[in-house]
Each structure stands twice: as C-alpha cells, then as structure tokens.
C-alpha positions in Angstrom: -17.9 -36.5 -6.2 -17.5 -35.2 -2.5 -20.7 -34.2 -0.9 -21.2 -30.5 -0.6 -20.6 -29.4 3.1 -22.2 -25.8 3.0 -24.0 -23.5 0.6 -23.6 -20.0 0.3 -24.9 -17.4 -2.3 -21.4 -15.3 -2.5 -17.9 -16.8 -1.4 -15.0 -14.3 -1.2 -11.5 -15.5 -1.5 -9.4 -13.0 0.7 -9.9 -10.7 3.3 -8.1 -7.5 2.5 -9.9 -4.2 1.8 -11.5 -5.2 -1.4 -12.5 -8.8 -0.3 -14.2 -7.2 2.9 -15.8 -4.5 0.8 -17.4 -7.4 -1.4 -18.3 -9.5 1.7 -20.2 -6.4 3.6 -21.8 -5.3 0.2 -23.2 -8.7 -0.6 -24.3 -9.2 3.1 -26.0 -5.9 2.9 -27.9 -6.9 -0.2 -29.3 -9.9 1.6 -26.7 -12.5 0.7 -25.6 -15.4 2.8 -21.6 -14.8 2.5 -18.5 -16.8 3.3 -15.1 -15.2 3.6 -12.2 -17.8 3.1 -8.9 -16.3 4.1 -5.7 -18.5 3.2 -3.5 -17.2 6.2 -4.3 -17.3 9.8 -5.1 -13.4 10.2 -7.2 -11.3 8.3 -6.6 -8.2 6.3 -3.6 -8.9 3.9 -1.5 -6.2 3.0 -4.4 -3.7 3.5 -4.0 -4.3 7.3 -0.3 -3.2 6.9 -0.9 -0.2 4.9 -1.8 3.5 5.6 -5.2 2.6 4.0 -5.4 5.7 2.0 -8.4 5.2 -0.3 -8.3 7.0 -3.7 -11.9 7.6 -5.0 -12.6 10.9 -6.9 -15.8 13.0 -6.2 -17.1 11.2 -3.3 -19.4 13.1 -0.7 -16.2 14.0 1.4 -14.5 15.8 -1.5 -16.8 18.9 -1.5 -15.5 19.9 1.8 -12.0 20.6 0.7 -12.1 20.7 -3.1 -15.6 21.8 -4.4 -14.2 22.6 -7.9 -13.1 18.9 -8.7 -15.2 17.1 -11.2 -15.5 13.5 -12.8 -14.4 15.2 -16.2 -11.0 16.6 -14.3 -10.6 13.0 -12.6 -11.1 11.3 -16.0 -8.7 13.7 -17.8 -6.1 13.2 -15.1 -6.3 9.2 -15.3 -6.3 9.4 -19.3 -3.2 11.5 -19.1 -1.4 9.2 -16.5 -2.5 5.7 -17.6 -3.1 6.1 -21.3 -3.6 2.8 -23.1 -1.8 0.9 -20.3 -5.3 -0.4 -19.1 -9.0 -0.3 -20.6 -10.4 3.1 -20.4 -13.7 1.7 -19.8 -12.7 0.2 -16.6 -11.6 3.7 -15.2 -14.8 5.2 -16.5 -16.7 2.8 -14.3 -14.5 3.6 -11.4 -15.0 7.4 -11.6 -18.7 7.0 -12.4 -19.7 4.4 -9.9 -17.1 4.8 -7.1 -18.9 7.6 -5.4 -21.9 5.6 -5.0 -20.3 2.4 -3.9 -18.4 4.4 -0.9 -21.7 5.8 0.0 -23.5 2.6 0.3 -20.6 1.3 2.5 -20.7 4.4 4.5 -24.4 4.0 5.1 -23.4 1.1 7.5 -22.6 2.5 10.9 -19.2 0.7 11.0 -17.7 2.3 7.7 -16.5 5.8 8.1 -13.8 7.8 6.0 -12.6 11.2 6.2 -10.7 13.5 3.9 -7.5 15.5 4.7 -7.2 19.3 3.4 -3.9 18.2 1.8 -3.1 14.9 0.1 -1.9 15.6 -3.3 -2.1 13.2 -6.5 1.6 11.9 -7.1 1.7 13.2 -10.8 0.9 16.7 -9.9 2.4 17.9 -13.2 -0.4 16.5 -15.1 -3.3 18.5 -15.8 -6.4 17.3 -13.8 -4.4 16.7 -10.6 -5.4 18.0 -7.3 -4.0 18.6 -3.9 -6.9 17.3 -2.0 -10.3 15.7 -2.0 -9.6 12.4 -4.0 -7.4 10.3 -1.1 -9.7 9.3 1.9 -8.7 7.5 5.0 -10.6 5.4 7.5 -11.5 7.0 10.8 -9.6 5.4 13.7 -11.6 2.5 15.4 -11.8 1.0 19.0 -10.7 -2.6 18.4 -12.0 -3.5 22.0 -15.4 -3.5 20.5 -14.4 -6.5 18.5 -13.8 -8.8 21.4 -12.0 -11.8 20.7 -12.0 -10.9 16.9 -9.3 -8.3 17.6 -6.8 -11.2 17.5 -7.7 -11.8 14.0 -6.5 -8.8 12.4 -3.1 -8.8 11.1 -1.0 -6.3 13.2 1.1 -3.6 11.6 4.6 -4.0 10.5 6.4 -3.6 13.9 9.2 -1.1 12.8 6.3 1.2 11.8 5.0 1.4 15.3 6.4 2.7 18.3 6.7 1.2 22.1 6.4 -2.4 20.7 3.2 -2.2 18.8 1.6 1.5 19.4 0.2 2.6 16.1 0.6 6.4 15.3 -0.6 8.7 12.6 0.1 12.1 11.0 -2.0 13.6 14.0 0.2 12.1 16.7 3.6 12.6 15.1 3.9 16.3 15.6 3.0 15.9 19.3 5.3 13.2 20.1 8.4 15.2 18.5 7.3 18.4 20.3 6.4 16.8 23.8 9.5 18.2 25.3 8.9 21.8 23.9 5.1 22.1 24.5 2.9 21.5 27.3 -0.1 20.7 24.9 2.0 18.2 23.1 3.2 16.6 26.5 -0.2 16.1 27.9 -1.4 14.8 24.3 1.5 12.2 24.4 1.2 11.2 27.9 -2.3 10.3 27.4 -1.7 8.5 24.2 1.0 6.4 25.7 -0.8 5.8 28.9 -3.9 4.7 27.1 -1.8 2.3 25.0 -0.2 0.5 27.9 -3.6 0.1 29.7 -4.9 -1.3 26.4 -2.1 -3.8 26.3 -2.6 -4.8 29.8 -6.4 -5.6 29.2 -6.4 -6.8 25.7 -2.8 -7.9 24.7 -2.4 -5.3 22.2 -3.1 -1.7 21.5 -6.7 -1.3 20.6 -6.8 2.2 19.1 -6.7 1.0 15.5 -5.3 3.3 12.7 -4.9 3.2 9.0 -5.1 -0.4 7.7 -5.9 -1.9 11.0 -8.9 0.6 11.3 -10.1 -0.3 7.9 -10.1 -4.0 8.5 -11.5 -3.5 12.0 -14.2 -1.7 10.8 -15.0 -4.0 7.9 -14.8 -6.9 10.4 -17.2 -5.3 12.7 -19.7 -4.6 9.9 -19.3 -8.1 8.4 -20.0 -9.8 11.9 -23.0 -7.6 12.4 -24.4 -8.5 8.7 -23.7 -12.4 9.7 -20.9 -13.0 7.3 -19.1 -16.2 8.1 -15.3 -15.9 8.1 -13.0 -19.0 8.1 -9.1 -18.5 8.4 -6.3 -21.0 7.2 -8.7 -22.1 4.3 -6.8 -23.1 1.3 -9.0 -23.6 -1.9 -7.5 -26.5 -4.1 -10.1 -26.3 -6.9 -13.1 -24.4 -8.3 -15.5 -26.5 -10.2 -18.2 -24.9 -12.5 -21.8 -26.2 -11.8 -24.6 -26.9 -14.5 -26.9 -24.3 -12.8 -24.2 -21.6 -13.0 -22.8 -22.1 -9.4 -19.2 -22.7 -8.5 -18.2 -25.6 -6.3 -15.0 -24.9 -4.1 -12.9 -27.8 -2.9 -10.9 -27.1 0.2 -7.8 -28.6 1.6 -9.5 -29.8 4.6 -11.9 -32.0 2.7 -14.8 -29.6 2.8 -16.7 -28.6 -0.5 -18.5 -25.2 -0.6 -21.1 -24.4 -3.1 -21.5 -20.6 -4.1 -24.7 -20.4 -5.9 -24.3 -16.6 -7.3 -20.7 -15.9 -7.3 -17.1 -16.5 -6.3 -14.9 -13.4 -5.9 -11.3 -13.5 -5.9 -9.5 -11.2 -3.6 -6.7 -13.0 -2.7 -4.0 -10.4 -3.3 -2.4 -11.2 -6.7 0.3 -13.4 -7.9 3.3 -11.7 -6.1 4.4 -14.8 -4.1 3.6 -17.3 -6.7 7.1 -19.1 -6.9 6.9 -19.4 -10.7 5.0 -16.4 -11.7 7.1 -14.1 -9.5 10.4 -15.0 -11.5 8.5 -14.9 -14.8 6.6 -11.6 -14.5 8.8 -9.3 -12.2 11.8 -7.5 -13.7 15.2 -9.1 -13.4 16.9 -9.4 -10.9 13.8 -10.8 -9.1 13.1 -8.7 -5.8 14.2 -10.6 -2.8 12.0 -8.5 -0.6 8.4 -7.4 -0.1 6.7 -5.5 2.8 3.4 -7.1 1.7 1.4 -9.7 3.7 2.1 -13.3 3.0 -1.0 -14.6 1.6 -0.8 -13.7 -2.1 0.4 -17.1 -3.3 -1.3 -16.9 -6.7 -2.7 -20.4 -6.2 -6.2 -19.3 -7.1 -4.8 -17.8 -10.4 -3.4 -21.3 -11.7 -7.1 -22.5 -11.3 -9.0 -19.8 -12.9 -6.3 -19.6 -15.9 -7.1 -23.1 -16.4 -10.9 -22.1 -16.7 -10.1 -19.4 -19.4 -9.2 -16.5 -17.6 -6.0 -14.4 -18.7 -3.8 -11.6 -17.7 -3.3 -8.4 -19.0 0.1 -7.6 -21.1 -0.1 -3.8 -21.4 0.8 -2.5 -18.0 3.8 -0.1 -17.6 4.8 -2.3 -14.5 3.6 -5.6 -13.6 3.9 -4.6 -9.8 3.8 -1.5 -7.7 6.9 -0.8 -6.0 8.5 1.0 -2.9 12.1 1.3 -2.1 12.9 -1.2 1.0 15.6 -1.5 3.6 16.2 -4.7 5.5 17.3 -5.8 9.1 17.4 -9.0 10.9 15.1 -8.9 14.1 16.1 -10.4 17.3 13.7 -13.4 16.7 15.4 -14.2 13.6 12.7 -12.9 11.2 13.6 -10.1 8.5 12.2 -6.7 9.0 11.3 -5.1 5.5 10.7 -1.5 5.8 9.1 0.5 2.9 10.6 3.9 2.4 7.4 5.7 1.4 7.7 9.5 2.2 9.4 9.9 5.6 13.0 10.2 4.5 13.6 10.4 0.8 12.3 13.9 0.2 13.8 15.4 3.3 16.5 18.0 3.2 20.1 16.7 3.6 19.4 13.3 2.1 20.4 11.9 -1.3 20.2 8.6 -3.1 23.0 7.2 -5.4 24.1 4.1 -7.2 27.3 2.3 -6.8 28.9 5.0 -9.0 28.1 7.5 -6.4 25.8 9.6 -8.7 22.2 10.3 -8.5 19.8 8.2 -10.7 16.3 9.8 -9.8 14.4 12.8 -8.2 14.3 11.2 -4.6 11.1 13.0 -4.0 8.9 11.2 -6.7 6.5 8.5 -5.7 7.8 5.3 -4.1 6.7 3.4 -7.2 8.6 5.8 -9.6 11.7 5.6 -7.5 11.9 1.8 -7.8 11.1 2.0 -11.4 14.1 4.0 -11.6 16.3 1.6 -9.8 15.5 -1.0 -12.3 16.0 1.2 -15.3 19.3 2.3 -14.2 20.4 -1.0 -12.9 23.2 -2.8 -14.8 24.7 -5.9 -12.7 24.4 -4.6 -9.2 24.9 -0.9 -10.1 21.8 0.3 -8.4 20.3 -2.8 -6.6 20.8 -1.9 -4.0 20.9 1.6 -4.1 22.1 3.8 -1.2 20.3 6.6 0.8 22.8 8.9 2.1 22.5 11.6 4.8 24.6 13.6 7.1 24.2 13.6 10.9 21.8 16.8 11.1 19.4 15.1 8.8 19.4 11.8 10.5 18.7 13.3 13.9 16.0 15.6 12.5 14.2 13.3 10.1 15.5 9.7 10.9 16.5 7.3 8.0 14.5 4.3 7.4 14.1 2.2 10.7 16.2 4.9 12.5 13.7 7.3 14.0 14.1 11.1 14.2 15.8 12.0 17.5 16.9 8.5 18.5 19.3 8.6 21.4 21.7 6.2 20.2 22.3 4.6 17.1 24.6 1.8 18.1 22.0 -1.0 17.6 21.5 0.2 13.9 25.3 0.3 13.5 26.4 -2.8 15.3 24.0 -5.0 13.0 25.0 -3.4 9.8 21.8 -1.7 9.0 23.1 1.7 9.2 26.5 2.3 8.0 28.5 5.4 9.0 31.8 7.2 8.5 33.4 10.5 9.5 34.0 11.6 5.8 32.1 10.7 2.6 35.3 9.2 1.1 35.4 6.8 4.2 31.5 6.2 3.6 32.1 5.3 0.2 34.8 2.9 1.0 32.6 0.9 3.5 29.8 1.0 1.0 32.0 0.0 -2.0 30.8 2.7 -4.1 32.9 5.4 -5.9 34.0 8.3 -3.7 34.7 10.7 -6.5 31.2 10.2 -7.8 29.6 10.6 -4.1 31.8 13.7 -3.7 30.6 15.4 -6.8 27.1 14.4 -6.1 27.1 16.1 -2.6 28.9 19.1 -3.9 26.1 19.6 -6.3 23.4 18.9 -3.9 24.8 21.5 -1.5 24.6 23.9 -4.3 21.2 23.2 -5.2 20.1 23.6 -1.7 21.5 27.3 -1.6 19.8 28.0 -4.8 16.6 25.8 -4.5 16.9 24.5 -7.9 17.8 20.9 -8.7 19.4 21.3 -12.1 19.8 17.6 -12.5 16.4 16.0 -11.5 14.1 18.7 -10.6 13.4 17.8 -7.2 10.9 19.6 -5.3 9.1 21.6 -8.2 5.7 20.0 -7.9 3.3 20.5 -5.0 3.2 16.7 -4.1 7.1 16.8 -3.9 7.3 19.9 -1.7 4.5 18.5 0.7 6.7 15.6 1.6 9.9 18.0 2.4 10.3 20.1 5.5 8.2 23.4 5.3 10.6 25.0 7.7 13.4 24.7 4.9 13.9 27.1 2.2 14.1 28.0 -0.7 13.2 24.4 -1.6 11.8 22.3 1.3 13.2 19.1 -0.2 16.8 20.4 -0.6 19.4 20.7 2.1 23.1 20.5 2.6 25.0 17.5 3.5 27.9 18.8 5.2 27.9 17.8 8.8 29.8 14.5 9.8 29.5 11.5 10.5 27.7 10.7 7.4 25.2 7.7 7.3 23.7 5.4 4.6 21.2 2.6 4.4 20.8 0.2 1.6 17.7 0.1 -0.8 16.3 -2.7 -2.4 13.2 -3.0 -4.7 10.1 -4.4 -2.7 6.9 -5.2 -4.6 3.8 -3.9 -2.7 1.1 -5.4 -4.9 0.3 -6.8 -8.2 -0.6 -4.3 -11.2 -1.0 -6.9 -13.7 -3.9 -9.2 -12.9 -6.7 -11.1 -14.1 -8.7 -9.4 -16.9 -12.4 -8.6 -15.9 -15.2 -6.4 -17.5 -16.5 -3.4 -15.9 -18.9 -5.5 -13.8 -15.7 -7.2 -12.3 -16.4 -10.6 -13.9 -13.7 -12.6 -15.3 -13.4 -12.8 -19.1 -11.9 -14.7 -21.5 -9.7 -13.4 -24.3 -12.6 -13.3 -26.5 -14.4 -11.1 -24.0 -17.1 -13.5 -22.9 -18.0 -14.0 -19.3 -17.0 -16.7 -17.1 -20.0 -17.4 -15.2 -19.9 -16.9 -11.5 -16.3 -15.8 -11.2 -15.3 -12.3 -10.1 -12.1 -10.5 -9.4 -11.2 -7.3 -7.3 -8.2 -5.8 -5.5 -4.9 -7.2 -6.6 -6.5 -10.2 -8.5 -8.0 -8.0 -10.9 -6.1 -6.2 -13.6 -5.4 -2.6 -12.1 -7.2 0.0 -13.8 -4.1 2.1 -13.3 -2.0 0.0 -15.6 1.1 -0.1 -13.7 1.1 3.7 -13.2 0.9 5.2 -9.8 -1.2 8.4 -10.1 -2.1 9.1 -6.4 -2.1 7.7 -2.9 -4.5 4.9 -2.4 -4.9 3.9 -6.0 -4.8 0.1 -5.0 -7.3 0.3 -2.2 -9.7 2.8 -3.8 -10.5 0.6 -6.9 -10.4 -2.5 -4.8 -13.2 -1.3 -2.7 -15.2 0.0 -5.4 -14.8 -3.2 -7.7 -15.4 -5.4 -4.7 -18.5 -3.7 -4.0 -19.5 -3.9 -7.9 -18.6 -7.7 -8.0 -21.1 -8.2 -4.9 -24.0 -6.2 -6.8 -23.3 -8.1 -10.0 -23.4 -11.5 -8.4 -26.5 -10.4 -6.7 -28.2 -9.1 -9.9 -28.7 -5.5 -8.1 -28.0 -2.7 -10.4 -26.3 0.5 -9.1 
C-alpha cells in the first residue's frame, strides 16, 4: 500500500458552487479541508452560469415577498415534482436551506441579494411566486484575489462584450440607451473605461458578476479559512479505511486520507463517454455549454462501492436550447438560449415541417424537452428560431446582439441564415415553406389579438416577464412581416445532470437498501436532484447544491443544524 501523503478531515472533489459551499462550511466548523479540482480552473459550470440561487424563505425574501412561507414553497414543489424525487429531500431543503445560507452569509465574503421580480418558472401552479426565492451573488472585485483570479473559469466569451467584459441586467439597459440618455452614456463610459483599465493591470476584467462573482467570493472565503486547493487533480480510486475514513489515490502518485468525509461535487455524469449515451435521450446531444470537468469518473468508483442512481426523474438532465458557431481559434462556441430571444415579439420556433411545436416562452428546460418529444428522425433536432429584421435589430438572435451594425460575419460563416422572403428562407433551411408561411400568418394574427390560440404563449407572469413590456397586448407576441427574415439552428444542450447518486437527507451516499456508505457524501449534480428532472424556477440546481453541500459538511463534522 502506498504511503499516505497528506491527511485532511474533509476532502471535496469539485470546485463548483456546491463544492465550494461544502469546503467553506467545513472549514468554518474547524476542519482541515482540501478541494481537489479535476481541471485547471475553478468553478465548473457554476462559474459560467448566472449563479441564480433558488432557496425559499431566506432572510432576503421578506423584503420583497413577506407573504411567502415554507408551506407555500413545499406545496409548489410537491405539485411540480410529485413522486419524481423523494419528498423528504425537498422537505429538508426547504426546512434547512435558510439556516445554511445564513451561516454562509455570516462570512464576510459571501453575500447575496434578491430582485423584486424573478418569477418561478411554473407560475401556473399554486404556490408559485414572482419574487423572493431566487437570489443572486453581489458583484465582487476579483482584484482582491491576487494571483488566484487566474484560477476562476472565465465566462463563455459569447456571453460577454468587448472580448471578456461581463455585464448583468443592471448594465444592459444603460448600454442599449447610451445614445439616447446622458445618464446612460456616463454609466456606460465609466463601465467600459474601468474594464479596459482592469485588463491592462490584471489581464482580464476584475468586476466579477454572476457565476464568476459566486466562485470569486467562495474562493476568497476558502483562502481566508485555510482551505487547500489543488487543480488538475485526478482521483483514481477511493478506498474505505477500517476507522471509517476514506483514502484517495491520485493520478500523480499521491494518496490523501480523509478522516471524516469525502464529498463528491464533480458535476455529474454528463461527459462520461458511456453513461452519456446510455442515460441521455436519443439522439445523444452533441453539444453542451457546461464546463468540461464532469467526466463521471468518480461515479464509476462509488457505484462499485454500493452507490446507485435514481430511476424516477422526468428527465435525466436539465436542458437549454443551444446554437453553435465555429470560433476563429478553431473551438466551437455553444451558446445557450435562456431568455434573451425566444420570448420576444417577432420571434418563433419551428420544426422541419415549418410548424410550431412548443410555447417558446416556457423555460429553456421545457423547450428542449419539447424538442425531444416532437422529434422523429431529424424533424426537430435541430429546430429553427425564426425572426424578422425588426426583431433581430431590437432583440438580437442568439450570438447576434441587439443593434449590431453588421450581420455579415454571422451570415458568412452560416451561423445566421437570411433570405428576403419566408419561402426563400425555408428553402435555405430545408424546411417546408407552406408550414412556415402558415405559422407566421397565425403568429401575426395572435400578435394582433394578444392570444396564442395554439400554445398559450405569454399567459403567465413568468412568460410575460421575458417578453417586451413596451409591446401589447401580449408582450411576447409580435408580427413577423419585415424582410429580410433570419434564422438560427437550435440543438439540445445539457446544462447539468438531474439523475444522480442517491443520498439521504444528510447528503450521505446510500445503498439500495437505504444503508449509509460511511464517509461518502454527494452534492450538486453528483447528488440526485431533489427536483426530479423538473425545472420549477431559476437557480434550482445551484440553490440545492449550496444547501446540501453545507449539510454534507455539517454531517461529516458531526455538527447538527
């Protein structure tokens, strides 16, 4: 047996939001903690995300929604999730979530805020709310991290501007109005000027937002608490010890002993070459906007130790429609279409028959679920997002930003397809012209009446919130009548695993008979989702990930909450 190189009380495998929450929670409780990250950068998919964090009834919620309650949240989740995941897991989440977040926010680095409007996705269900449950991290000055700033996985380039400047919902209105408003002009000039100054000094923007802010704040807390962090660390084996600890064998020849617990937070099975084919719908999706570290290698190890997957989820993964484009450096840009275009007036999605198949303003997860449900052969994979020139100029389309001066680069490489008429666009896309013409005629009729008679688009608070409030009578519906017409192709993109390793309410891995596998825990996408492959609201992966990561740390340390 190889001699043990290092000993820690708690070892976390993965550095996304869940893993970092576990690390700083354990360190706050006095543990000696090690984080092992499979890749060369920290943050996983969390760093690429908006970092919206869905936790009901936190201390922040009362400021915008004092009437919400644990009973309302549980009722909503019961109606949304049903028997697709154990009810006890979501009961634990709702009951313990506020305290877990409160403990994290007691650290000076960890700070969240709530927006006055951020609706649950399944707003038609009783118990949903328009605000209070979805939080977001406060922006963070990455310059305070020093050399550690270079460890944070940068955002998807196509979701930034000026080659790397992050912007959020507070910035966008000013940037779009800078030619019409002196206040917005001043705001934008300061914003851009600061960004270029940061790049000159630090090599990248240091105003961290969304996922980068969450990981930056977590990293700052971890460093202050003495957490050791190792990147490019591949775990080859986990061996139970007689005293209840776990011995980890690393690819570089080291062995690490975790005396109180190993917490899996590696991001799920999504890039496992075999499980991806076996567990995702057919055809196996070719694209994912997620970070590259979730190889599923650790799952192979713990499945051999008695762990097991759930088989009750509505979907094995969470989804977003994506469009793809070849970058100049030869890599492929995979752009997730969350809310910026699908719900906007003058934009519609169709299959190869030219007909609609979904309410475009439903959540990104439901959109892709509908793609798979409708697909026969290649009938809806890819699907096509169609817009007229007015909509493209005003709202953008995928990687085409609102108000872009020229569309030539997008057209020349085939990312964007254009034609003077709908019939000619259909011919270029190889879809049925008659179907597309019928679809657009009906959409134009719906735009005038405000009622989508086919798919009920824009009938919930959530859906209308993603439209254009200046457009009526339905903010999600507008005519498509001004050529040229444009299209991008949409593919299914997995953004995180829903099916994962089964745990109990303390985040301990369990066998099929319910017995605990001593010293092993899971959180984030490694843990079976408490949402059962349903997507009830924004941040329903990160919120439970943070809560159960913290619970895992408390359980490992023997501290009750």
